[in-house]
C-alpha positions as CSV (number, residue, x, y, z in Angstrom):
1,M,-51.0,50.0,31.2
2,A,-53.1,46.9,30.2
3,S,-54.8,49.0,27.6
4,Q,-51.5,50.0,26.1
5,Q,-50.3,46.4,26.0
6,R,-53.4,45.3,24.1
7,I,-53.0,48.1,21.6
8,A,-49.3,47.2,21.2
9,Q,-50.2,43.5,20.7
10,R,-52.9,44.4,18.1
11,I,-50.4,46.6,16.2
12,A,-47.9,43.8,16.1
13,Q,-50.6,41.4,14.9
14,T,-51.7,43.8,12.2
15,M,-48.1,44.3,11.0
16,I,-47.3,40.5,10.9
17,E,-50.6,39.8,9.2
18,G,-49.8,42.4,6.6
19,F,-46.4,40.9,6.0
20,N,-47.7,37.3,5.9
21,R,-50.3,38.4,3.2
22,H,-47.5,40.0,1.2
23,Y,-45.3,37.0,1.3
24,R,-48.1,34.6,0.6
25,L,-49.0,36.5,-2.6
26,F,-45.3,36.8,-3.5
27,R,-44.9,33.0,-3.2
28,E,-48.0,32.3,-5.2
29,C,-46.7,34.5,-8.0
30,S,-43.2,32.9,-7.8
31,A,-44.6,29.3,-7.6
32,S,-46.8,29.9,-10.6
33,A,-43.7,30.5,-12.7
34,K,-43.5,26.7,-13.1
35,G,-46.9,26.6,-14.7
36,R,-46.0,29.4,-17.0
37,F,-42.8,27.6,-18.0
38,D,-44.8,24.4,-18.6
39,A,-47.3,26.3,-20.7
40,A,-44.6,28.2,-22.6
41,D,-46.5,31.4,-21.6
42,W,-43.7,33.8,-22.3
43,V,-46.0,36.9,-22.5
44,G,-47.4,35.8,-19.1
45,V,-43.9,35.6,-17.7
46,Q,-43.2,39.2,-18.7
47,Q,-46.6,40.3,-17.2
48,A,-45.9,38.5,-13.9
49,V,-42.6,40.3,-13.5
50,K,-44.3,43.6,-13.8
51,E,-47.1,42.7,-11.4
52,R,-44.8,41.3,-8.7
53,I,-42.8,44.6,-8.6
54,V,-45.7,46.5,-6.9
55,F,-46.7,43.7,-4.4
56,Y,-44.6,45.1,-1.6
57,D,-45.7,48.7,-1.7
58,D,-49.3,47.6,-2.0
59,R,-49.2,45.6,1.2
60,V,-47.3,48.3,3.1
61,R,-50.0,50.8,2.0
62,E,-52.7,48.4,3.2
63,A,-51.1,47.9,6.6
64,L,-50.6,51.6,6.9
65,E,-54.2,52.4,6.2
66,Q,-55.4,49.9,8.8
67,L,-53.1,51.2,11.5
68,R,-54.3,54.7,10.9
69,E,-58.0,53.8,10.9
70,E,-57.9,51.5,13.9
71,F,-55.2,53.1,16.1
72,R,-54.6,56.7,14.9
73,A,-51.0,55.5,14.5
74,E,-49.4,58.9,14.3
75,A,-50.8,59.9,17.7
76,L,-49.5,56.8,19.6
77,D,-46.9,57.4,22.3
78,D,-43.4,56.0,22.4
79,A,-44.1,53.3,25.0
80,I,-46.7,51.7,22.7
81,W,-44.3,51.6,19.8
82,R,-41.6,50.1,21.9
83,Q,-44.0,47.4,23.2
84,A,-45.3,46.8,19.6
85,K,-41.8,46.1,18.4
86,L,-41.2,43.6,21.2
87,Y,-44.4,41.8,20.6
88,Y,-43.5,41.7,16.9
89,I,-40.2,40.1,17.7
90,G,-42.1,37.4,19.5
91,E,-44.1,36.7,16.3
92,L,-40.8,36.2,14.5
93,L,-39.2,33.5,16.7
94,E,-40.5,30.6,14.7
95,H,-41.0,32.6,11.5
96,Q,-39.6,31.4,8.2
97,Q,-38.9,34.9,6.8
98,P,-38.0,37.0,9.9
99,E,-35.5,39.2,8.1
100,L,-38.1,40.2,5.5
101,A,-40.7,40.7,8.2
102,E,-38.4,43.1,10.1
103,T,-37.9,45.1,6.9
104,F,-41.7,45.2,6.4
105,F,-42.1,46.6,10.0
106,N,-39.6,49.3,9.2
107,S,-41.3,50.2,6.0
108,V,-44.7,50.7,7.6
109,F,-43.3,52.6,10.6
110,C,-41.2,54.9,8.5
111,R,-44.3,56.0,6.6
112,I,-46.0,56.8,9.8
113,M,-43.3,58.8,11.6
114,H,-40.9,61.4,10.4
115,R,-37.3,60.4,9.7
116,T,-35.9,62.3,12.8
117,Y,-38.1,60.0,15.0
118,F,-36.3,56.8,14.0
119,H,-34.0,55.0,16.4
120,N,-33.3,51.5,17.6
121,D,-36.2,51.4,20.0
122,F,-38.7,51.7,17.2
123,I,-37.3,50.0,14.1
124,F,-34.9,47.2,13.2
125,V,-31.7,49.0,12.5
126,R,-29.9,45.7,13.0
127,P,-31.6,42.3,12.7
128,A,-33.1,41.0,15.9
129,I,-33.6,37.4,14.7
130,S,-30.8,35.2,13.3
131,T,-31.4,33.7,9.9
132,E,-28.7,31.0,10.2
133,F,-29.4,27.3,10.5
134,F,-33.1,27.4,9.6
135,E,-34.9,24.1,9.4
136,S,-37.2,25.0,6.5
137,D,-40.0,22.7,5.5
138,P,-39.5,21.4,2.9
139,P,-35.7,21.5,3.1
140,T,-33.9,24.1,1.0
141,Y,-32.0,21.5,-1.1
142,R,-32.3,17.9,-2.1
143,S,-29.3,15.5,-1.9
144,Y,-28.3,12.8,-4.3
145,Y,-25.8,10.1,-3.7
146,P,-24.0,8.9,-6.9
147,N,-21.9,6.3,-5.0
148,S,-25.0,4.3,-4.4
149,A,-27.3,5.2,-7.3
150,G,-24.6,5.9,-10.0
151,F,-23.8,9.2,-11.5
152,R,-26.0,9.0,-14.6
153,A,-29.0,7.8,-12.6
154,S,-28.4,10.6,-10.0
155,I,-28.1,13.3,-12.6
156,R,-31.2,12.0,-14.4
157,R,-33.3,11.9,-11.2
158,M,-32.1,15.4,-10.2
159,F,-33.9,16.9,-13.2
160,L,-37.0,14.6,-13.2
161,D,-37.6,15.5,-9.6
162,F,-38.6,19.0,-10.6
163,G,-41.8,17.5,-11.9
164,W,-42.2,19.6,-15.1
165,D,-45.3,18.6,-17.1
166,R,-43.3,18.4,-20.4
167,S,-41.1,15.4,-21.2
168,F,-37.4,15.7,-22.2
169,E,-36.3,15.3,-25.8
170,D,-33.5,12.9,-24.8
171,M,-32.5,12.8,-21.2
172,D,-29.9,10.1,-21.6
173,R,-28.2,12.2,-24.3
174,D,-28.2,15.4,-22.2
175,V,-26.9,13.5,-19.1
176,E,-24.0,12.2,-21.2
177,Y,-23.3,15.8,-22.3
178,V,-23.2,16.9,-18.7
179,M,-20.8,14.1,-17.8
180,L,-18.5,14.9,-20.7
181,T,-18.5,18.6,-20.0
182,V,-17.6,18.1,-16.3
183,E,-14.8,15.8,-17.3
184,R,-13.4,18.3,-19.8
185,H,-13.7,21.2,-17.3
186,L,-11.8,19.3,-14.5
187,G,-9.3,17.6,-16.8
188,E,-10.3,14.3,-15.4
189,W,-13.2,12.7,-13.6
190,P,-12.4,13.2,-9.8
191,Q,-12.0,10.2,-7.5
192,A,-15.3,9.9,-5.6
193,E,-15.1,10.2,-1.8
194,A,-17.2,8.0,0.4
195,N,-19.5,10.9,1.3
196,L,-19.9,12.3,-2.2
197,Q,-23.3,14.0,-2.7
198,I,-24.9,16.3,-5.1
199,Q,-27.0,19.1,-3.5
200,V,-29.6,20.8,-5.6
201,L,-31.8,23.7,-4.6
202,N,-35.4,22.5,-4.2
203,A,-37.0,25.1,-6.5
204,A,-35.9,26.0,-10.0
205,F,-35.0,29.6,-10.8
206,Y,-37.3,30.9,-13.6
207,R,-36.5,33.8,-15.8
208,N,-37.6,34.7,-19.3
209,K,-37.9,31.4,-21.2
210,C,-35.6,29.4,-19.0
211,A,-35.6,27.3,-15.8
212,Y,-32.2,27.1,-14.1
213,V,-31.3,24.2,-11.8
214,I,-28.6,25.4,-9.3
215,G,-26.6,23.2,-7.0
216,K,-23.1,21.9,-6.1
217,A,-21.3,18.6,-5.8
218,V,-19.6,18.0,-2.5
219,N,-16.8,15.5,-2.8
220,G,-14.8,15.4,0.5
221,A,-13.2,18.8,1.0
222,N,-13.9,19.9,-2.6
223,E,-17.1,21.6,-3.8
224,Y,-18.1,22.0,-7.4
225,P,-20.9,24.5,-8.1
226,F,-23.1,24.2,-11.2
227,A,-26.0,25.8,-12.9
228,V,-28.0,24.0,-15.7
229,P,-30.4,26.0,-17.9
230,V,-33.4,24.0,-19.1
231,L,-35.1,25.2,-22.3
232,H,-38.0,24.3,-24.6
233,G,-37.1,22.6,-27.9
234,A,-38.8,23.4,-31.2
235,A,-41.2,20.4,-30.7
236,G,-42.1,21.6,-27.2
237,Q,-40.0,19.1,-25.3
238,L,-37.4,20.1,-22.8
239,Y,-33.6,19.9,-23.1
240,L,-30.5,20.8,-21.1
241,D,-28.8,23.7,-22.9
242,T,-25.4,23.5,-21.1
243,V,-23.9,23.1,-17.6
244,I,-22.2,26.2,-16.2
245,L,-19.3,25.2,-13.9
246,D,-17.3,28.4,-13.2
247,A,-18.5,30.2,-10.1
248,W,-17.9,33.6,-11.8
249,R,-20.1,32.6,-14.7
250,I,-22.9,31.6,-12.3
251,G,-22.4,35.0,-10.7
252,V,-23.1,36.5,-14.1
253,L,-26.5,34.8,-14.0
254,F,-27.2,36.9,-10.9
255,S,-26.1,40.2,-12.5
256,L,-28.2,43.2,-11.6
257,S,-28.4,44.0,-15.3
258,R,-30.8,41.1,-15.8
259,A,-34.4,40.5,-14.9
260,Y,-35.2,39.1,-11.4
261,F,-35.7,35.4,-10.9
262,M,-39.0,33.8,-9.9
263,V,-38.2,31.2,-7.2
264,D,-40.6,29.6,-4.7
265,M,-38.8,29.9,-1.4
266,P,-40.3,29.1,2.0
267,A,-37.2,30.4,3.7
268,P,-35.3,33.0,1.5
269,A,-32.3,33.3,3.9
270,D,-31.6,29.6,3.3
271,Y,-31.5,30.1,-0.4
272,V,-29.2,33.2,0.0
273,Q,-27.0,31.2,2.3
274,F,-26.7,28.4,-0.3
275,L,-26.0,30.8,-3.1
276,R,-23.3,32.6,-1.1
277,G,-21.6,29.2,-0.7
278,I,-21.3,29.2,-4.5
279,M,-20.7,32.9,-5.0
280,P,-18.9,34.1,-1.8
281,N,-18.0,37.5,-3.4
282,K,-21.7,38.3,-4.3
283,P,-23.2,40.6,-1.7
284,R,-26.3,39.3,0.1
285,S,-28.0,42.5,-0.9
286,E,-27.6,41.7,-4.6
287,L,-28.8,38.1,-4.1
288,Y,-32.0,39.1,-2.3
289,T,-32.6,41.7,-5.1
290,M,-32.1,39.1,-7.8
291,L,-34.6,36.8,-6.0
292,G,-37.2,39.5,-6.4
293,L,-36.9,40.7,-2.8
294,G,-35.8,44.2,-3.7
295,K,-36.8,45.9,-0.4
296,Q,-34.7,43.4,1.5
297,G,-31.8,44.0,-0.9
298,K,-32.0,47.8,-0.2
299,T,-32.1,47.2,3.6
300,M,-29.0,45.0,3.4
301,F,-27.2,47.3,1.0
302,F,-27.6,50.3,3.3
303,R,-26.4,48.3,6.3
304,D,-23.3,47.3,4.3
305,L,-22.7,50.9,3.3
306,M,-22.9,52.1,6.9
307,Y,-20.5,49.4,7.9
308,H,-18.1,50.3,5.1
309,L,-18.3,54.0,6.1
310,H,-17.4,53.0,9.7
311,H,-14.3,51.2,8.4
312,S,-13.0,53.7,5.8
313,Q,-11.9,57.3,5.6
314,D,-12.2,58.4,2.0
315,Q,-14.7,61.0,0.9
316,F,-17.7,61.0,-1.5
317,I,-16.6,62.8,-4.7
318,I,-18.2,63.9,-8.0
319,A,-18.1,60.8,-10.3
320,P,-15.5,61.0,-13.1
321,G,-16.7,61.5,-16.7
322,I,-18.9,64.0,-18.6
323,R,-21.4,65.7,-16.3
324,G,-25.0,64.8,-17.0
325,L,-27.8,67.2,-17.9
326,V,-30.4,65.4,-15.7
327,M,-28.5,63.6,-12.9
328,L,-25.8,64.7,-10.5
329,V,-23.7,61.6,-10.0
330,F,-21.2,61.1,-7.1
331,T,-19.3,58.1,-5.7
332,L,-17.2,56.9,-2.9
333,P,-13.8,55.7,-4.4
334,S,-13.5,52.8,-2.0
335,Y,-17.1,51.5,-2.6
336,P,-18.2,50.1,-6.0
337,Y,-21.4,52.1,-6.5
338,V,-22.5,55.5,-7.8
339,F,-25.2,57.7,-6.3
340,K,-27.5,59.6,-8.7
341,V,-29.7,62.6,-7.7
342,I,-32.2,64.2,-10.1
343,K,-31.1,67.8,-10.7
344,D,-33.6,70.6,-9.8
345,V,-33.1,72.2,-13.3
346,F,-32.2,70.1,-16.4
347,G,-30.0,71.1,-19.3
348,A,-31.7,73.2,-22.0
349,T,-31.9,70.3,-24.5
350,K,-33.8,68.0,-22.1
351,E,-37.6,67.9,-22.6
352,V,-38.4,65.7,-19.5
353,D,-39.5,66.6,-16.0
354,H,-38.9,64.9,-12.6
355,D,-41.9,62.7,-12.7
356,T,-41.0,61.4,-16.2
357,V,-37.5,60.6,-15.1
358,K,-38.8,58.6,-12.1
359,R,-41.3,56.7,-14.4
360,K,-38.4,55.8,-16.7
361,Y,-36.4,54.4,-13.9
362,Q,-39.4,52.4,-12.6
363,M,-40.0,51.1,-16.2
364,V,-36.4,49.6,-16.2
365,K,-37.4,47.4,-13.2
366,Q,-40.4,46.0,-15.1
367,V,-38.8,45.0,-18.4
368,D,-36.4,42.3,-19.4
369,R,-33.0,44.0,-19.0
370,V,-31.3,41.2,-21.0
371,G,-28.0,41.9,-19.3
372,R,-27.8,45.3,-20.9
373,M,-29.3,47.7,-18.4
374,A,-28.0,48.4,-14.9
375,D,-30.6,47.9,-12.1
376,T,-31.0,50.7,-9.6
377,L,-31.7,50.9,-5.9
378,E,-34.1,53.7,-5.2
379,F,-33.8,55.4,-1.8
380,S,-35.7,58.2,0.1
381,Y,-34.2,60.3,2.9
382,A,-30.8,58.7,2.8
383,A,-28.4,60.1,5.4
384,F,-24.7,60.7,4.6
385,P,-22.1,61.9,7.2
386,R,-21.4,65.4,6.0
387,A,-17.7,65.1,7.1
388,R,-17.3,62.3,4.4
389,I,-18.6,64.6,1.6
390,S,-15.8,66.4,-0.3
391,P,-16.1,70.2,-0.4
392,D,-16.4,70.2,-4.2
393,L,-19.3,67.7,-4.1
394,L,-21.0,69.5,-1.2
395,D,-20.9,72.7,-3.2
396,E,-22.2,71.0,-6.3
397,L,-25.1,69.4,-4.3
398,R,-26.1,72.7,-2.9
399,K,-26.1,74.3,-6.4
400,Q,-27.7,71.6,-8.4
401,V,-30.1,69.8,-6.0
402,P,-31.0,72.1,-3.1
403,S,-34.6,70.9,-3.1
404,Q,-33.3,67.4,-2.4
405,L,-31.2,68.2,0.6
406,E,-31.8,68.5,4.4
407,E,-29.2,69.2,7.0
408,D,-29.6,67.2,10.2
409,G,-26.8,67.7,12.8
410,D,-23.7,66.0,11.3
411,D,-25.7,64.4,8.5
412,L,-26.7,65.5,5.1
413,I,-30.0,64.0,4.1
414,V,-30.7,63.3,0.4
415,K,-34.5,63.1,-0.1
416,H,-34.4,60.9,-3.2
417,L,-31.6,59.1,-5.1
418,Y,-30.7,56.1,-7.2
419,I,-27.8,53.8,-6.6
420,E,-26.1,51.7,-9.2
421,R,-23.1,49.5,-9.6
422,R,-20.1,51.6,-10.7
423,M,-18.7,50.9,-14.2
424,E,-16.1,52.6,-16.4
425,P,-18.0,55.0,-18.7
426,L,-17.7,53.8,-22.3
427,N,-16.5,57.1,-23.6
428,L,-13.5,57.1,-21.1
429,H,-12.8,53.5,-22.0
430,L,-12.6,54.3,-25.7
431,D,-10.5,57.5,-25.1
432,K,-8.0,55.4,-23.1
433,A,-7.9,52.8,-25.8
434,E,-7.3,55.4,-28.5
435,K,-4.6,57.1,-26.6
436,G,-2.9,53.7,-25.9
437,G,-3.1,52.7,-29.5
438,R,-5.3,49.7,-28.6
439,D,-7.3,49.2,-31.7
440,D,-8.3,45.7,-30.5
441,L,-9.9,47.2,-27.4
442,I,-11.7,49.8,-29.5
443,D,-13.0,47.0,-31.8
444,E,-14.2,44.9,-28.8
445,A,-15.9,47.8,-27.1
446,V,-17.7,49.1,-30.2
447,E,-18.9,45.6,-31.1
448,E,-20.2,45.2,-27.5
449,Y,-21.9,48.6,-27.7
450,G,-23.7,47.6,-30.9
451,N,-24.7,44.2,-29.4
452,A,-26.2,46.0,-26.4
453,I,-28.2,48.3,-28.7
454,R,-29.5,45.3,-30.7
455,E,-30.4,43.2,-27.6
456,L,-32.2,46.2,-26.0
457,A,-34.1,46.7,-29.3
458,I,-35.3,43.1,-29.4
459,A,-36.4,43.5,-25.8
460,N,-38.6,46.5,-26.8
461,I,-36.2,49.2,-25.4
462,F,-34.8,52.1,-27.4
463,P,-32.1,53.9,-25.3
464,G,-33.0,57.4,-26.6
465,D,-29.7,59.0,-25.9
466,M,-27.2,56.7,-27.5
467,L,-24.0,58.7,-26.7
468,W,-21.0,56.6,-25.5
469,K,-21.1,58.4,-22.1
470,N,-24.4,56.8,-21.2
471,F,-23.0,53.3,-21.4
472,G,-20.5,51.6,-19.1
473,V,-18.1,48.7,-19.3
474,T,-18.3,46.0,-16.6
475,R,-15.4,44.2,-15.1
476,Y,-16.1,41.4,-17.6
477,G,-15.9,43.7,-20.6
478,R,-19.6,43.8,-21.2
479,V,-21.2,47.0,-22.3
480,V,-24.3,48.1,-20.2
481,F,-26.7,51.0,-20.6
482,Y,-27.3,53.1,-17.4
483,D,-28.9,56.5,-18.3
484,Y,-32.6,56.2,-18.5
485,D,-34.2,59.6,-18.7
486,E,-34.8,59.3,-22.5
487,I,-35.6,55.6,-22.9
488,E,-38.8,54.6,-24.8
489,Y,-40.5,51.4,-25.7
490,M,-39.5,50.5,-29.3
491,T,-43.2,50.2,-30.2
492,D,-43.7,53.8,-29.2
493,C,-41.0,55.1,-31.6
494,N,-41.4,56.0,-35.3
495,F,-38.2,55.1,-37.2
496,R,-37.9,56.9,-40.4
497,C,-35.5,57.4,-43.3
498,M,-34.4,61.0,-43.9
499,P,-36.4,62.4,-46.9
500,A,-34.3,63.6,-49.8
501,A,-33.8,67.4,-49.9
502,P,-35.9,69.1,-52.6
503,D,-32.9,71.0,-53.9
504,F,-29.1,71.5,-53.3
505,E,-29.6,74.8,-51.5
506,M,-32.0,73.3,-49.0
507,E,-29.6,70.4,-48.4
508,M,-26.7,72.7,-47.6
509,S,-28.7,75.2,-45.5
510,G,-28.5,73.1,-42.3
511,E,-32.2,73.6,-41.8
512,V,-34.7,70.7,-41.5
513,W,-36.8,70.5,-44.7
514,Y,-39.2,67.8,-43.5
515,P,-41.8,67.7,-40.6
516,V,-40.6,65.9,-37.4
517,R,-43.0,64.7,-34.8
518,R,-42.3,63.6,-31.2
519,N,-40.7,60.1,-31.2
520,D,-39.6,60.4,-34.8
521,I,-36.2,58.8,-35.0
522,F,-33.8,59.0,-38.0
523,P,-31.1,56.3,-37.5
524,E,-28.9,57.9,-40.2
525,E,-28.3,60.8,-37.8
526,F,-26.6,58.5,-35.2
527,A,-23.4,58.7,-37.2
528,T,-23.2,62.4,-36.8
529,F,-22.7,62.3,-33.0
530,L,-21.3,58.8,-32.6
531,L,-18.7,58.3,-35.3
532,T,-16.5,61.4,-35.1
533,S,-13.4,59.3,-34.5
534,P,-12.0,57.5,-37.6
535,K,-11.0,54.4,-35.7
536,I,-14.4,54.1,-33.9
537,R,-16.2,54.7,-37.1
538,Q,-14.2,52.0,-38.9
539,A,-15.1,49.5,-36.1
540,F,-18.7,50.5,-36.0
541,M,-19.2,50.2,-39.7
542,R,-17.5,46.8,-39.7
543,H,-19.9,45.4,-37.0
544,H,-23.0,47.5,-36.9
545,A,-23.6,49.5,-40.1
546,D,-27.2,48.3,-40.2
547,L,-28.0,50.2,-37.0
548,L,-27.8,53.4,-39.2
549,D,-30.6,52.0,-41.3
550,A,-34.3,52.5,-40.3
551,G,-35.0,49.0,-41.7
552,F,-33.2,47.3,-38.8
553,W,-35.4,49.1,-36.3
554,Q,-38.6,48.6,-38.2
555,Q,-37.9,44.9,-38.5
556,A,-37.3,44.7,-34.7
557,Q,-40.6,46.5,-34.1
558,E,-42.5,44.1,-36.3
559,Q,-41.1,41.1,-34.3
560,I,-42.2,42.7,-31.1
561,R,-45.7,43.4,-32.4
562,R,-46.1,39.8,-33.5
563,G,-45.4,38.7,-29.9
564,V,-42.1,37.1,-30.6
565,V,-40.1,36.7,-27.4
566,M,-36.4,36.2,-28.2
567,D,-33.9,34.0,-26.3
568,F,-31.2,35.8,-24.4
569,F,-28.4,33.6,-23.0
570,P,-26.5,34.9,-20.0
571,Y,-23.6,32.7,-21.0
572,P,-21.5,32.4,-24.2
573,E,-23.0,30.6,-27.2
574,S,-19.8,28.6,-27.2
575,L,-20.9,26.8,-24.0
576,R,-24.2,25.5,-25.4
577,F,-24.2,21.8,-25.9
578,C,-25.4,22.2,-29.4
579,N,-22.2,24.1,-30.2
580,V,-19.8,22.1,-28.0
581,F,-21.0,18.8,-29.6
582,E,-21.6,20.3,-33.1
583,L,-25.4,19.6,-33.2
584,G,-26.5,22.9,-34.7
585,C,-28.4,25.2,-32.4
586,D,-30.9,26.3,-35.1
587,T,-32.5,22.9,-35.2
588,R,-34.0,23.6,-31.8
């Protein structure tokens, strides 16, 4: 018995040391975002995002190898694993990231034992340690008291306390813009209560070329959330670009269609709790994911899904829209997500294989999604109650993806799938607008579609399959790309003009009269399959005719090759101080 206890203790210690190493490296990478921002190292920012993605799996693999070498982990009996979990819980009582450490334990254990072996005795199906009311060190947020220091002095100090190495262009000017914008937003400057304070999260939120300062003003019973993007000016000094005061707009900053933030967080649960106070409708799973803690986001997502299934009765069905050639897509009408499984056999026109599709989806996590590509949660061996799967869907799953299915009692196990936020397919959106005679909606959607294409191109992404059905419309009317099996880096593509036919007969034959290599792309051909509707064609040519010209694409490639990193603003240009106060944004 004593020997078993020692083994269990050593297993728990190995596990917690593995997690602590992971989070130490994660924090070092996130904390160094400040240095990259100070140095304007935008290429380094992109590289750090790619590198951080693999941190978690690398540490899980290291812990797994150590457990196998030292303890022959697969051969250990049940009693040792139960004791190891209890000892592990003891390690978490004063831990600053207990929820992440529980998920790490699950990840390692689930790679040792088969899925049918999992139950509450061995893994953390539910959290064992509460993450409420942490006393993190240093505290999660700083507090400022305008009643004693004055509003302008408090706002000024709020930004200077981040300790950036670069000076500000004109802090007094920017503070005045903040004051005027708040007053315009509220209609009047609110009467300050005696206990008025401004709470600001201790660490800035870094993404792309921007540092976001996020907080809220607490004035008696009223709370006013805000986010302020800090940018580099043309001369290398810093300036405040705007102040975002609508909670829903702050929520857009945390959209899963954007790159993850770099934030130095001693206690992530505290940051998530603060953010939830600003964005109560944003699921915790999405907040963890946007903070770069994707595995924790997946854990919380699946707990939310199981809870929802327990409190609902509808069935999973085949997702509406045109059936894909690569993915079988299904959804639960009462839950705002779609579930995508790679088909066993692809459509005849597809030239990719399963491994290529998986690489494309992983690629999306490593690039700047610029608000135009939906993020995905990737799951292995996900269990669905078979009684909740509609007969049509069950039949389709058995036909299209039999290699991905296992039956286990009352559950259907899907071995590998992707989960995305549900959106209205753009082709259905346009069909509905045409049938309803809504030319204005057609114009807006087509303009948004072209803007999405442009922004992806500038971010070095070519969608490949540009059909309307591969794009969706968010609840805010934004067009987002979500079908990744044919995406390519722009720099890997060869955009060409179609050569003139040698004679009339060849032109009318329908046969290609010029050589075509892999990754050759002829933008003129886009019109053939995109612009079959006269109204859609009219809108497209009004806004985006240049997308049919190889010159646009070649120019975008040239910028990328020169190392130009463009600005992408997750808020309207109209909110930027340089537009609000008519300064001229191009001067910066």
